[in-house]
N, CA and C atoms as an extended XYZ file, in Angstrom:
423
Properties=species:S:1:pos:R:3:atomname:S:1:resname:S:1:resid:I:1 pbc="F F F"
N       180.780       74.478       62.961 N   MET     1
C       182.211       74.673       63.088 CA  MET     1
C       182.463       75.770       64.116 C   MET     1
N       183.509       75.595       64.887 N   PHE     2
C       183.949       76.599       65.851 CA  PHE     2
C       185.153       77.324       65.267 C   PHE     2
N       185.251       78.613       65.567 N   THR     3
C       186.379       79.415       65.092 CA  THR     3
C       186.943       80.197       66.266 C   THR     3
N       188.261       80.167       66.399 N   GLU     4
C       188.933       80.908       67.465 CA  GLU     4
C       190.172       81.580       66.894 C   GLU     4
N       190.447       82.791       67.343 N   SER     5
C       191.631       83.520       66.906 CA  SER     5
C       192.712       83.416       67.981 C   SER     5
N       193.918       83.109       67.538 N   ILE     6
C       195.065       83.008       68.444 CA  ILE     6
C       196.098       84.032       68.014 C   ILE     6
N       196.634       84.754       68.982 N   GLN     7
C       197.727       85.684       68.709 CA  GLN     7
C       199.023       84.975       69.086 C   GLN     7
N       199.831       84.565       68.109 N   PRO     8
C       201.070       83.851       68.431 CA  PRO     8
C       201.967       84.668       69.352 C   PRO     8
N       202.606       83.964       70.275 N   ARG     9
C       203.542       84.598       71.198 CA  ARG     9
C       204.962       84.443       70.670 C   ARG     9
N       205.801       85.391       71.005 N   PHE    10
C       207.200       85.335       70.565 CA  PHE    10
C       207.856       84.032       71.015 C   PHE    10
N       207.516       83.574       72.209 N   SER    11
C       208.125       82.346       72.747 CA  SER    11
C       207.737       81.107       71.949 C   SER    11
N       206.749       81.209       71.062 N   GLU    12
C       206.321       80.067       70.256 CA  GLU    12
C       207.074       79.974       68.926 C   GLU    12
N       207.982       80.911       68.700 N   THR    13
C       208.788       80.865       67.474 CA  THR    13
C       210.017       79.995       67.708 C   THR    13
N       210.635       79.583       66.605 N   ASP    14
C       211.855       78.785       66.722 CA  ASP    14
C       213.012       79.505       66.029 C   ASP    14
N       214.139       78.847       65.968 N   ALA    15
C       215.345       79.467       65.404 CA  ALA    15
C       215.190       79.820       63.932 C   ALA    15
N       214.228       79.221       63.256 N   LEU    16
C       213.993       79.512       61.842 CA  LEU    16
C       213.073       80.712       61.644 C   LEU    16
N       212.548       81.243       62.756 N   GLY    17
C       211.737       82.458       62.681 CA  GLY    17
C       210.263       82.246       62.460 C   GLY    17
N       209.803       80.992       62.542 N   HIS    18
C       208.366       80.763       62.409 CA  HIS    18
C       207.851       80.008       63.632 C   HIS    18
N       206.547       79.820       63.690 N   ILE    19
C       205.944       79.132       64.825 CA  ILE    19
C       206.433       77.681       64.818 C   ILE    19
N       206.925       77.232       65.953 N   ASN    20
C       207.484       75.896       66.069 CA  ASN    20
C       206.405       74.843       65.836 C   ASN    20
N       206.781       73.735       65.190 N   ASN    21
C       205.802       72.696       64.867 CA  ASN    21
C       205.205       72.015       66.092 C   ASN    21
N       205.830       72.138       67.248 N   THR    22
C       205.267       71.541       68.459 CA  THR    22
C       204.109       72.355       69.023 C   THR    22
N       203.931       73.573       68.548 N   VAL    23
C       202.895       74.473       69.072 CA  VAL    23
C       201.514       74.120       68.523 C   VAL    23
N       201.447       73.673       67.270 N   LEU    24
C       200.148       73.418       66.634 CA  LEU    24
C       199.285       72.418       67.389 C   LEU    24
N       199.819       71.266       67.827 N   PRO    25
C       198.952       70.356       68.584 CA  PRO    25
C       198.388       70.992       69.857 C   PRO    25
N       199.142       71.875       70.482 N   ILE    26
C       198.675       72.562       71.693 CA  ILE    26
C       197.558       73.532       71.343 C   ILE    26
N       197.750       74.327       70.286 N   TRP    27
C       196.694       75.244       69.855 CA  TRP    27
C       195.442       74.466       69.490 C   TRP    27
N       195.609       73.391       68.720 N   PHE    28
C       194.454       72.608       68.293 CA  PHE    28
C       193.706       72.043       69.504 C   PHE    28
N       194.436       71.518       70.476 N   GLU    29
C       193.765       70.964       71.657 CA  GLU    29
C       192.979       72.050       72.397 C   GLU    29
N       193.581       73.210       72.588 N   GLY    30
C       192.887       74.306       73.276 CA  GLY    30
C       191.615       74.725       72.566 C   GLY    30
N       191.617       74.643       71.259 N   CYS    31
C       190.444       75.044       70.477 CA  CYS    31
C       189.386       73.950       70.408 C   CYS    31
N       189.654       72.791       71.009 N   ARG    32
C       188.635       71.737       71.102 CA  ARG    32
C       187.796       71.859       72.369 C   ARG    32
N       188.065       72.837       73.215 N   ASP    33
C       187.295       73.011       74.454 CA  ASP    33
C       185.779       73.018       74.233 C   ASP    33
N       185.253       73.728       73.222 N   PRO    34
C       183.788       73.705       73.047 CA  PRO    34
C       183.242       72.285       72.831 C   PRO    34
N       184.013       71.438       72.164 N   ILE    35
C       183.584       70.054       71.960 CA  ILE    35
C       183.726       69.265       73.257 C   ILE    35
N       184.816       69.489       73.991 N   PHE    36
C       184.989       68.822       75.284 CA  PHE    36
C       183.803       69.114       76.201 C   PHE    36
N       183.272       70.339       76.123 N   LYS    37
C       182.164       70.736       77.001 CA  LYS    37
C       180.879       69.963       76.717 C   LYS    37
N       180.732       69.384       75.530 N   PHE    38
C       179.566       68.525       75.279 CA  PHE    38
C       179.584       67.324       76.215 C   PHE    38
N       180.768       66.864       76.580 N   PHE    39
C       180.934       65.672       77.407 CA  PHE    39
C       181.135       66.008       78.882 C   PHE    39
N       181.841       67.108       79.161 N   THR    40
C       182.121       67.543       80.538 CA  THR    40
C       181.944       69.056       80.552 C   THR    40
N       180.741       69.506       80.865 N   SER    41
C       180.382       70.926       80.689 CA  SER    41
C       181.275       71.888       81.458 C   SER    41
N       181.786       71.475       82.608 N   ASN    42
C       182.627       72.371       83.401 CA  ASN    42
C       184.123       72.114       83.203 C   ASN    42
N       184.465       71.188       82.298 N   LEU    43
C       185.856       70.819       81.998 CA  LEU    43
C       186.617       70.313       83.228 C   LEU    43
N       185.909       69.795       84.214 N   ASP    44
C       186.530       69.266       85.432 CA  ASP    44
C       187.213       67.933       85.114 C   ASP    44
N       188.536       67.849       85.276 N   PRO    45
C       189.236       66.598       84.974 CA  PRO    45
C       188.722       65.397       85.775 C   PRO    45
N       188.169       65.630       86.964 N   ALA    46
C       187.637       64.532       87.778 CA  ALA    46
C       186.382       63.930       87.148 C   ALA    46
N       185.759       64.662       86.216 N   GLN    47
C       184.551       64.178       85.549 CA  GLN    47
C       184.785       63.909       84.059 C   GLN    47
N       186.041       63.886       83.653 N   TRP    48
C       186.396       63.780       82.235 CA  TRP    48
C       185.895       62.471       81.644 C   TRP    48
N       185.425       62.529       80.384 N   ARG    49
C       184.850       61.335       79.748 CA  ARG    49
C       185.379       61.105       78.336 C   ARG    49
N       186.542       61.627       78.037 N   LEU    50
C       187.126       61.446       76.701 CA  LEU    50
C       188.581       61.018       76.808 C   LEU    50
N       189.018       60.213       75.835 N   ILE    51
C       190.444       59.938       75.676 CA  ILE    51
C       190.810       60.200       74.217 C   ILE    51
N       192.049       60.535       74.015 N   LEU    52
C       192.579       60.762       72.677 CA  LEU    52
C       193.127       59.437       72.158 C   LEU    52
N       192.603       58.980       71.020 N   ALA    53
C       193.050       57.714       70.448 CA  ALA    53
C       194.086       57.920       69.347 C   ALA    53
N       194.017       59.071       68.655 N   LYS    54
C       194.910       59.289       67.526 CA  LYS    54
C       194.933       60.769       67.190 C   LYS    54
N       196.096       61.262       66.759 N   PHE    55
C       196.126       62.620       66.214 CA  PHE    55
C       197.179       62.716       65.129 C   PHE    55
N       196.914       63.608       64.198 N   SER    56
C       197.887       63.888       63.148 CA  SER    56
C       197.809       65.364       62.800 C   SER    56
N       198.940       65.907       62.399 N   VAL    57
C       199.016       67.299       61.964 CA  VAL    57
C       199.767       67.312       60.647 C   VAL    57
N       199.212       68.021       59.684 N   GLU    58
C       199.883       68.193       58.399 CA  GLU    58
C       200.248       69.660       58.259 C   GLU    58
N       201.534       69.923       58.044 N   PHE    59
C       202.033       71.285       57.915 CA  PHE    59
C       202.081       71.642       56.436 C   PHE    59
N       201.358       72.683       56.048 N   LEU    60
C       201.227       73.064       54.649 CA  LEU    60
C       202.010       74.331       54.312 C   LEU    60
N       202.190       75.200       55.287 N   ALA    61
C       202.913       76.459       55.097 CA  ALA    61
C       203.370       76.954       56.466 C   ALA    61
N       204.335       77.856       56.466 N   GLU    62
C       204.829       78.401       57.728 CA  GLU    62
C       203.798       79.327       58.363 C   GLU    62
N       203.820       79.359       59.683 N   LEU    63
C       203.042       80.317       60.470 CA  LEU    63
C       204.048       81.254       61.139 C   LEU    63
N       203.660       82.532       61.247 N   PHE    64
C       204.603       83.521       61.741 CA  PHE    64
C       204.071       84.286       62.943 C   PHE    64
N       204.996       84.758       63.752 N   TYR    65
C       204.720       85.665       64.863 CA  TYR    65
C       204.229       86.991       64.298 C   TYR    65
N       203.344       87.672       65.026 N   GLY    66
C       202.919       89.015       64.659 CA  GLY    66
C       201.604       89.087       63.917 C   GLY    66
N       201.086       87.961       63.454 N   GLU    67
C       199.809       87.928       62.745 CA  GLU    67
C       198.911       86.902       63.426 C   GLU    67
N       197.637       87.234       63.629 N   PRO    68
C       196.741       86.255       64.262 CA  PRO    68
C       196.575       84.993       63.414 C   PRO    68
N       196.285       83.894       64.096 N   VAL    69
C       196.015       82.612       63.456 CA  VAL    69
C       194.588       82.227       63.816 C   VAL    69
N       193.800       81.909       62.805 N   ILE    70
C       192.423       81.471       63.014 CA  ILE    70
C       192.418       79.951       63.022 C   ILE    70
N       191.851       79.370       64.079 N   ILE    71
C       191.712       77.921       64.174 CA  ILE    71
C       190.242       77.577       63.950 C   ILE    71
N       189.981       76.817       62.901 N   ASN    72
C       188.645       76.307       62.610 CA  ASN    72
C       188.573       74.874       63.102 C   ASN    72
N       187.497       74.543       63.791 N   THR    73
C       187.334       73.224       64.394 CA  THR    73
C       185.949       72.693       64.067 C   THR    73
N       185.894       71.490       63.528 N   GLY    74
C       184.613       70.871       63.228 CA  GLY    74
C       184.672       69.368       63.421 C   GLY    74
N       183.515       68.764       63.524 N   VAL    75
C       183.396       67.317       63.675 CA  VAL    75
C       183.315       66.719       62.282 C   VAL    75
N       184.177       65.758       61.975 N   SER    76
C       184.194       65.187       60.633 CA  SER    76
C       183.644       63.762       60.561 C   SER    76
N       183.479       63.115       61.710 N   ARG    77
C       182.890       61.775       61.729 CA  ARG    77
C       182.362       61.498       63.118 C   ARG    77
N       181.213       60.844       63.191 N   ILE    78
C       180.637       60.438       64.472 CA  ILE    78
C       180.368       58.942       64.405 C   ILE    78
N       180.970       58.207       65.309 N   GLY    79
C       180.754       56.765       65.384 CA  GLY    79
C       179.918       56.416       66.594 C   GLY    79
N       179.989       55.173       67.003 N   ASN    80
C       179.227       54.688       68.146 CA  ASN    80
C       179.777       55.235       69.464 C   ASN    80
N       181.100       55.109       69.636 N   SER    81
C       181.728       55.600       70.866 CA  SER    81
C       182.884       56.556       70.579 C   SER    81
N       183.219       56.718       69.312 N   SER    82
C       184.315       57.625       68.953 CA  SER    82
C       183.843       58.628       67.912 C   SER    82
N       184.630       59.669       67.767 N   PHE    83
C       184.341       60.670       66.747 CA  PHE    83
C       185.645       61.328       66.343 C   PHE    83
N       185.609       61.972       65.194 N   GLU    84
C       186.793       62.598       64.632 CA  GLU    84
C       186.577       64.103       64.555 C   GLU    84
N       187.620       64.836       64.885 N   VAL    85
C       187.593       66.294       64.820 CA  VAL    85
C       188.656       66.724       63.815 C   VAL    85
N       188.264       67.608       62.903 N   THR    86
C       189.180       68.162       61.916 CA  THR    86
C       189.395       69.633       62.241 C   THR    86
N       190.645       70.087       62.109 N   GLN    87
C       190.973       71.477       62.425 CA  GLN    87
C       191.878       72.064       61.355 C   GLN    87
N       191.814       73.375       61.229 N   GLN    88
C       192.669       74.122       60.308 CA  GLN    88
C       193.277       75.298       61.063 C   GLN    88
N       194.532       75.600       60.750 N   ALA    89
C       195.181       76.828       61.211 CA  ALA    89
C       195.344       77.712       59.981 C   ALA    89
N       194.719       78.888       60.021 N   VAL    90
C       194.697       79.797       58.876 CA  VAL    90
C       195.352       81.113       59.281 C   VAL    90
N       196.314       81.563       58.469 N   GLN    91
C       196.942       82.864       58.723 CA  GLN    91
C       196.932       83.650       57.414 C   GLN    91
N       196.449       84.870       57.490 N   GLN    92
C       196.329       85.757       56.329 CA  GLN    92
C       195.589       85.064       55.175 C   GLN    92
N       194.506       84.354       55.519 N   GLY    93
C       193.664       83.711       54.521 CA  GLY    93
C       194.202       82.420       53.941 C   GLY    93
N       195.339       81.954       54.407 N   ARG    94
C       195.966       80.742       53.878 CA  ARG    94
C       195.905       79.622       54.914 C   ARG    94
N       195.453       78.433       54.497 N   VAL    95
C       195.467       77.276       55.382 CA  VAL    95
C       196.913       76.819       55.509 C   VAL    95
N       197.469       76.937       56.717 N   CYS    96
C       198.884       76.631       56.946 CA  CYS    96
C       199.094       75.261       57.587 C   CYS    96
N       198.072       74.737       58.233 N   ALA    97
C       198.176       73.410       58.854 CA  ALA    97
C       196.777       72.854       59.041 C   ALA    97
N       196.690       71.545       58.979 N   THR    98
C       195.440       70.859       59.291 CA  THR    98
C       195.732       69.801       60.336 C   THR    98
N       194.730       69.467       61.100 N   GLY    99
C       194.877       68.430       62.112 CA  GLY    99
C       193.626       67.590       62.189 C   GLY    99
N       193.823       66.327       62.536 N   VAL   100
C       192.707       65.408       62.727 CA  VAL   100
C       192.976       64.624       64.008 C   VAL   100
N       191.969       64.543       64.872 N   VAL   101
C       192.069       63.722       66.079 CA  VAL   101
C       190.881       62.781       66.143 C   VAL   101
N       191.104       61.628       66.743 N   VAL   102
C       190.026       60.699       67.061 CA  VAL   102
C       189.897       60.703       68.579 C   VAL   102
N       188.712       61.021       69.044 N   LEU   103
C       188.419       61.031       70.475 CA  LEU   103
C       187.429       59.912       70.777 C   LEU   103
N       187.571       59.308       71.943 N   VAL   104
C       186.712       58.205       72.349 CA  VAL   104
C       185.990       58.584       73.633 C   VAL   104
N       184.662       58.402       73.624 N   HIS   105
C       183.879       58.556       74.850 CA  HIS   105
C       184.262       57.375       75.733 C   HIS   105
N       184.742       57.661       76.942 N   TYR   106
C       185.399       56.637       77.743 CA  TYR   106
C       184.866       56.606       79.164 C   TYR   106
N       184.661       55.393       79.663 N   ASP   107
C       184.247       55.170       81.053 CA  ASP   107
C       185.513       54.794       81.827 C   ASP   107
N       186.037       55.731       82.606 N   PHE   108
C       187.283       55.507       83.332 CA  PHE   108
C       187.127       54.487       84.447 C   PHE   108
N       185.921       54.328       84.985 N   THR   109
C       185.685       53.329       86.028 CA  THR   109
C       185.767       51.923       85.448 C   THR   109
N       185.110       51.726       84.304 N   GLN   110
C       185.098       50.419       83.647 CA  GLN   110
C       186.327       50.186       82.761 C   GLN   110
N       187.086       51.255       82.500 N   LYS   111
C       188.278       51.190       81.643 CA  LYS   111
C       187.937       50.677       80.236 C   LYS   111
N       186.876       51.286       79.656 N   ARG   112
C       186.472       50.899       78.297 CA  ARG   112
C       185.672       52.032       77.656 C   ARG   112
N       185.549       51.933       76.351 N   SER   113
C       184.766       52.933       75.635 CA  SER   113
C       183.296       52.815       76.027 C   SER   113
N       182.583       53.919       75.835 N   ALA   114
C       181.150       53.960       76.143 CA  ALA   114
C       180.425       54.587       74.956 C   ALA   114
N       179.217       54.140       74.665 N   PRO   115
C       178.478       54.735       73.551 CA  PRO   115
C       178.257       56.235       73.766 C   PRO   115
N       178.331       56.969       72.679 N   ILE   116
C       178.006       58.392       72.733 CA  ILE   116
C       176.490       58.493       72.864 C   ILE   116
N       176.025       59.268       73.829 N   THR   117
C       174.584       59.378       74.046 CA  THR   117
C       173.926       60.126       72.889 C   THR   117
N       172.652       59.863       72.638 N   PRO   118
C       171.963       60.534       71.529 CA  PRO   118
C       171.998       62.061       71.621 C   PRO   118
N       171.878       62.626       72.837 N   ASP   119
C       171.882       64.086       72.956 CA  ASP   119
C       173.262       64.674       72.618 C   ASP   119
N       174.333       63.985       73.020 N   ILE   120
C       175.673       64.467       72.670 CA  ILE   120
C       175.924       64.281       71.176 C   ILE   120
N       175.479       63.159       70.618 N   ALA   121
C       175.632       62.936       69.171 CA  ALA   121
C       174.944       64.042       68.386 C   ALA   121
N       173.802       64.479       68.861 N   GLU   122
C       173.090       65.573       68.174 CA  GLU   122
C       173.882       66.874       68.264 C   GLU   122
N       174.467       67.159       69.426 N   GLN   123
C       175.310       68.358       69.553 CA  GLN   123
C       176.498       68.284       68.609 C   GLN   123
N       177.108       67.110       68.503 N   LEU   124
C       178.239       66.940       67.589 CA  LEU   124
C       177.804       67.150       66.137 C   LEU   124
N       176.626       66.618       65.775 N   ARG   125
C       176.120       66.763       64.405 CA  ARG   125
C       175.932       68.225       64.016 C   ARG   125
N       175.614       69.077       64.981 N   LEU   126
C       175.427       70.507       64.697 CA  LEU   126
C       176.724       71.177       64.241 C   LEU   126
N       177.849       70.502       64.463 N   HIS   127
C       179.152       71.089       64.139 CA  HIS   127
C       179.922       70.238       63.130 C   HIS   127
N       179.177       69.513       62.298 N   LEU   128
C       179.824       68.699       61.273 CA  LEU   128
C       180.567       69.585       60.293 C   LEU   128
N       181.756       69.143       59.942 N   TRP   129
C       182.602       69.831       58.967 CA  TRP   129
C       181.959       69.596       57.611 C   TRP   129
N       181.499       70.633       56.970 N   SER   130
C       180.779       70.466       55.703 CA  SER   130
C       181.735       70.142       54.567 C   SER   130
N       181.200       69.542       53.538 N   THR   131
C       181.988       69.221       52.352 CA  THR   131
C       182.598       70.487       51.766 C   THR   131
N       181.848       71.571       51.749 N   ALA   132
C       182.346       72.828       51.184 CA  ALA   132
C       183.564       73.330       51.970 C   ALA   132
N       183.513       73.224       53.300 N   GLU   133
C       184.650       73.654       54.108 CA  GLU   133
C       185.871       72.783       53.824 C   GLU   133
N       185.655       71.484       53.716 N   GLY   134
C       186.747       70.576       53.414 CA  GLY   134
C       187.331       70.838       52.036 C   GLY   134
N       186.468       71.141       51.070 N   GLN   135
C       186.959       71.424       49.721 CA  GLN   135
C       187.760       72.709       49.697 C   GLN   135
N       187.306       73.715       50.437 N   SER   136
C       188.071       74.961       50.447 CA  SER   136
C       189.430       74.748       51.098 C   SER   136
N       189.503       73.850       52.067 N   ALA   137
C       190.794       73.522       52.680 CA  ALA   137
C       191.690       72.824       51.669 C   ALA   137
N       191.126       71.899       50.900 N   GLU   138
C       191.904       71.195       49.891 CA  GLU   138
C       192.386       72.161       48.815 C   GLU   138
N       191.512       73.090       48.417 N   ALA   139
C       191.870       74.044       47.379 CA  ALA   139
C       193.001       74.959       47.843 C   ALA   139
N       193.044       75.226       49.153 N   ALA   140
C       194.065       76.114       49.694 CA  ALA   140
C       195.439       75.459       49.730 C   ALA   140
N       195.484       74.130       49.600 N   LYS   141
C       196.775       73.431       49.597 CA  LYS   141
C       197.444       73.759       48.335 C   LYS   141
């Protein structure tokens, strides 16, 4: 699992005084960079090999300006050409949002999915979201 700390910016708040719901997908995407690097080590868009097939965000509690947010990122499923990433946004020890994305290893020249290579699959396996982590997320709901 990867962990990154984000310091919310004032501009990310909304009229209700908490972090706007449109911000979470952006934070989650930024925290997937370590996984993106398994496929494109230099993050060069001209060499990009992933597409986003699906994403969802579940909001469990408000997030606020002034306190850091910890984003936990792990791989929750590995398929032949696609894989799933699960993420959590945690503030003051509370899971405030979860996200799940499905990413597809993609050949842009052929315009189709491509099998995940064994070496990349092994890198992904090193970051599998453990059952214990998932249970602690469920318990925090």
